[in-house]
ZAMARGU-4260 file (C-alpha; in steps of 0.2 Angstrom, whole numbers, plus 5000, padded with zeros to 4 digits):
<rodrens>
0) 5338/5504/5144 | 5356/5504/5147 | 5367/5519/5152 | 5384/5521/5144 | 5397/5535/5146
5) 5396/5547/5130 | 5414/5542/5124 | 5409/5523/5125 | 5393/5526/5116 | 5402/5535/5103
10) 5414/5521/5100 | 5399/5508/5100 | 5390/5519/5087 | 5406/5521/5076 | 5409/5502/5077
15) 5391/5498/5073 | 5392/5509/5058 | 5408/5502/5052 | 5400/5484/5053 | 5384/5490/5044
20) 5373/5487/5059 | 5363/5496/5072 | 5369/5501/5090 | 5357/5488/5097 | 5362/5475/5084
25) 5381/5477/5088 | 5378/5477/5107 | 5368/5461/5105 | 5382/5453/5095 | 5394/5458/5109
30) 5383/5451/5123 | 5380/5435/5114 | 5399/5432/5110 | 5404/5436/5127 | 5391/5424/5135
35) 5395/5411/5123 | 5414/5412/5127 | 5411/5413/5145 | 5400/5397/5144 | 5414/5388/5134
40) 5427/5393/5146 | 5417/5387/5161 | 5414/5370/5152 | 5432/5368/5149 | 5437/5372/5167
45) 5424/5360/5173 | 5431/5347/5162 | 5449/5351/5169 | 5443/5350/5187 | 5434/5333/5183
50) 5451/5325/5178 | 5461/5333/5193 | 5457/5320/5206 | 5453/5305/5195 | 5435/5299/5191
55) 5421/5306/5200 | 5412/5296/5212 | 5393/5296/5215 | 5384/5304/5229 | 5398/5315/5235
60) 5412/5302/5235 | 5410/5296/5253 | 5407/5313/5261 | 5393/5306/5272 | 5405/5294/5279
65) 5418/5307/5282 | 5405/5318/5291 | 5400/5303/5302 | 5418/5299/5306 | 5422/5317/5311
70) 5406/5320/5321 | 5408/5323/5340 | 5401/5310/5352 | 5385/5313/5360
</rodrens>
């Protein structure tokens, strides 16, 4: 069950009718397209981040050594 304002529901119904599908079918298409696009953008951004600082290093890239070096004595 999804609640939508009347004007938005009317617009969805109009577009669904124009496309020859049902309200549910049109909303499913929109959700799938949006999630697919978001996933593709996330993958693209992750690839960009991976190339920002050179190749990735295993196991945190020396984070443990950095923590040990910054740890207070005692």
